[in-house]
N, C-alpha and C positions, 0 to 999 in steps of 0.2 A: 395732315398738318405737321406731324412729327418730322417727316422727311424734309419738308420745306424749312422748318425751324432749324434742323441740322445744317442745311445748306447756308442759311443766313448766318448761323453761328460760325461756321467755318470761314465764310467771307469776312465777317467782322474780326475774327482772330487774325486773319491774314493782313488786314489793313490797319489794325490798331495794336497797341502794346499795353499790357498791364504791368504795373511796377513790380520789380523783383521782390519787394517786401510783402507781396501778397502770395499766400501759399494755398489756401483752400480753393478748391474748384479749378485750379490752374494745372493744365497738363504738364507733366514732368516735374511738378513741385509737390512737396509733401509737408504736412504740418510737422512731421518728424524732423525735417530739415530745419524748420524754424526753432524747434525745441533744442536741437543740437547747437545752433548758432547762439541762442540765448545762454546755454550752458557754458560755451566757450567765453562769451562776453563776461559772464558772471565770474568765471575763474580768473580772467585777466584783471578785472577790477579788484578782486580779492588779493591777488599777487601784489598789486601796487598799493594796496590798502586805501583805495579810493571808494567813495560812495557811488552807488549806482541806483538811480531812481527809475522805476519801471511803471508803466501803466498798461493795463490789459482791457481790451474792449471786447465784450462778448457780442458777437454778431448773429447769434443763433436764429433769432426771429426778425432780424433787421429788414430783410427784403419785404416782408409783409407791411412794414411801416414806412417805407421810403415813399414820399409823394411822387406820383408819376411825373409831375412837372419838373421835379429835380432830376429825374432820370433823363428826360428829354434834353434838359439844359446841359447836363454833364456830357451826354453823347455829342451834342453840338460843340461843346468846348474841346472835346477830344478830336474834333474835325471828322466825325463820322458823316459820310455823305447823307444829305437830306433824304435821298431816296430810301436809304436803309432806315433812317429814323421814322419815316412815314410808314414803311412796311411793318416795322416793329410796333408802332403805335396802333396800326390797324389790327394786328394780330392780338394785341392785348385789350383793345377797346371792346371787343366782343365778350371778353371774359368778365362777366359781371359777378359771378359767384363761384367759389371753389370750395371743395371739401378738403380739409387739411387733416393729415394723419401724422402721428409722431414718427420720426426717423425715416421719412420717405424723402429720397433725394429729389431735389427740384430739377426741372429741365435745364439742360445745358445753357440755353440762351438766357434764361432767368438768372442763372449763376453769373454769366458774363456781364449782364446788365448791372447787377449789384457790384461786382468787382470793378467794373468801369467807373461807376459812380464813386465808390470808395477810393479808387485810384486817383481820380481828379482831385478829390478833397484832401487826401493825404499829401499830394504833391504841393498843394497850395497852402496848407495849414501845418506843415511839418516843422516850420521854423520857430514854433513856440517853445 
């Protein structure tokens, strides 16, 4: 199953994009880059003596709490082909129970699913 998941993950990454403002779990991006960008932004605002308001969202356990219906909906909104949505749905439908351990990386596809869901929401709610 792991090989099949990797193939689906690679296909999804080829046909979709995750926003540039997402760093975790994205190949070629690092949270260090985000910290550096934040530091530069903070310095620029200090130089101009302007206020800077920031909000941080801790997503450490978010994937475990995202409703599946929301994930399927977000995938469709990102124009993921229905065949892929169905395959992913079938893969996760059989997973009724899991044992969770601290500091264990999630599977790549699960990371992409969360990133894709966050991506769609941030694109549509970033104007607040």
